[in-house]
N, C-alpha and C positions, 0 to 999 in steps of 0.2 A: 694575825690569826684569822683563819677562815671561819666564818660563822655561818651556819646554815639556818635560814629562817624558814620554818615550816609553812608559814602563812604565804610567803611569796611563791613557793612551789605549788601549793594547793590552788591558788588563784590562777597560776599559769596553766596548770593541768586542766582546770575547769574551762579556761578560755580555749585551749586547744581542742578539748572534747566538744565544746559548743560549736567551734568552727568546723570540725570534722562532721558533726551531725548536720549542720547547715548545708555543707557541700553535698552530703549524701542525699538529703531531702531535695535539694535543687536538681541533682542528677536524675533522681527518680521522677521528679515532676516533669523535667524536660523529656525524658524517655517516654513517659506516659502520655504526653501531648499528642503523639502521632499514633498511639495504639489503636488499631482497628481502622485506620484511615487509609485510603488509597491515594497515592501520590498523584499530583497533577500531570506528571509526564508518563504515568504508567499506561495510559490509553491513547497517547498521541499517535497519529498515523502520518505517513509521509505526505507531503503536499503535492499530490498528483490529481489530475482531473478525473480519472476513472475509478472503477470498482476493482476489488481484488477477491480472490477465492483460492482455496487449496483443496485438491482432491488427491488423496493418497500422496504420491511423491511429486505431483505436478502442481506448480503454483502459477496462477494467472494474475498478472499485475497490470494496473493502469488500463483496464478494459473500458473502451468508450467508442461511441459513434462519432466519427470525425465529419462534420458537415457545417458549411456556412449557411446560416439561416438569414435570409434577407426579407422574408415576409412572415406573416403570423405562423405559418406551418410549412413543413416540407411535405409536399403532396405525393399521393400515390403515383407511381411511374418514375419517380426520381431514384437515383442510385447514390448511395452514401457509402463511405468506407467504414469498416470495423477495424479498430486498432487496439493492439494489446501486446504484451510481452509474456511468453510462456517459458517457465524455467523448469527443467527436469532435475529434481533434487536427488534422484537415484544415481548412485555412482556407477551402476552396472546394467540397468535396464533401459533399453531404448523404447520409446513410446511413439504414438502417432495420433495426430488430430484427425479423427475420421469424419467429423461433421459438426456443424453449428446450426442451430435452429432458433427461430424467434417467431412470434405471432405478428410482427410488423412487416414481414416480407421474406423473400427467399435469399438465403445467404449462399454465395458462391466463393469457394476457396480455390485459388489458382497457385500452382507451384507445388513443391514437395513438402507436405506438412509433417515430415518425420522429426521427432524430437530426440536428439541424441542423448545418451546417458550423460548426465552432468552438463548438458548443453542448454542453449537458449534458442527459442524460435520467435522471431519478430513477425507479427501479423500486421501488415500494413507498414507504413513508413513511420518509424518511431521519431517523435519530436525530440530534438536536442541530443539524439544519439549519434555518435560518430562510429559508423559501421567498421571502419578500419581499426579503430581503437578497440572495439569490442571483439572483433575477430582475432586480434593479437593476444587476447588473454583468455578466451574461451571459445568453445565450439558454438557458432551462431549461424543460423540459417534464416531466410526470410520467405514469406509467402504473402499473397494479397488476398484480402477478403472484402467483398462488396455485398451490400444489401439492396436488393431491388424492392423498394417500398410498395406494399399493398395497402397500407393504411397511412393516414397523415400522422406526422409526429411533430413535436415542438420541443424547444428547450424547456427545462424545468422537470418534467416527469422522467422517471427511469423506465426502461423497457427491458422485459425479461428475455434473456438469451440462455440457451443450454449448449454447453460445450461437451462433446463426446470424444473420449480418448480410447484407443484400442485396449490398453491395459489398465489405466487408472480409473476408467469408468466415466460417469457423467456428473456435471455440476451445473447448476443454474444460478444466475445472479442478475440483479438489476443493473442496467447499463445506462449511463447518462449520455447526452449529446455534448460534444466539446467542439468549439470552433477551431479551425486550423490555425497554426501559428503563422504570423506574417504581419505586415503593416496594418494598422487600423483601416477600416473601410473608408474613412474620410481622407486618409493619406493615399490610398490606392485609387480612389475615385474622387478627384477634387471637384 
């Protein structure tokens, strides 16, 4: 004979209800722990030496002055390279870099600074970029930009540069100095 004991059923139901309530409270507590918090990875930026900016559909990436500093300062009269990658994010509008200005000297851009729609413009020699590989996957052109220094500069502070584009407009940003890639000075000059 099957006998149903009401007391066993009631205590089992109570245990299941308590277990379900505990699980619900734990889930709410865990979900509430991050409420209103910004994750640690939400503001991480890529590990590049230079600055970045976006003006309309044009993105400037890894903008930096490329110079080897062997003394306290780089002195007026010296010429340094300006290096960056410019990406045209517009799928159908070609743009053009019409000028670069800074208060530390005169910037000279040589080559055709046309920025094709959906294309890339390398200003200077990009470190670590394989031009043949880039050319195989996207429209990429290159120009050279040099700065004839009228003021002394040094590693540490950033220097303001303004980039003027024919259609996108102008954008100003602080630009750091970055040493060129290569062997350490002690290895190059024993």
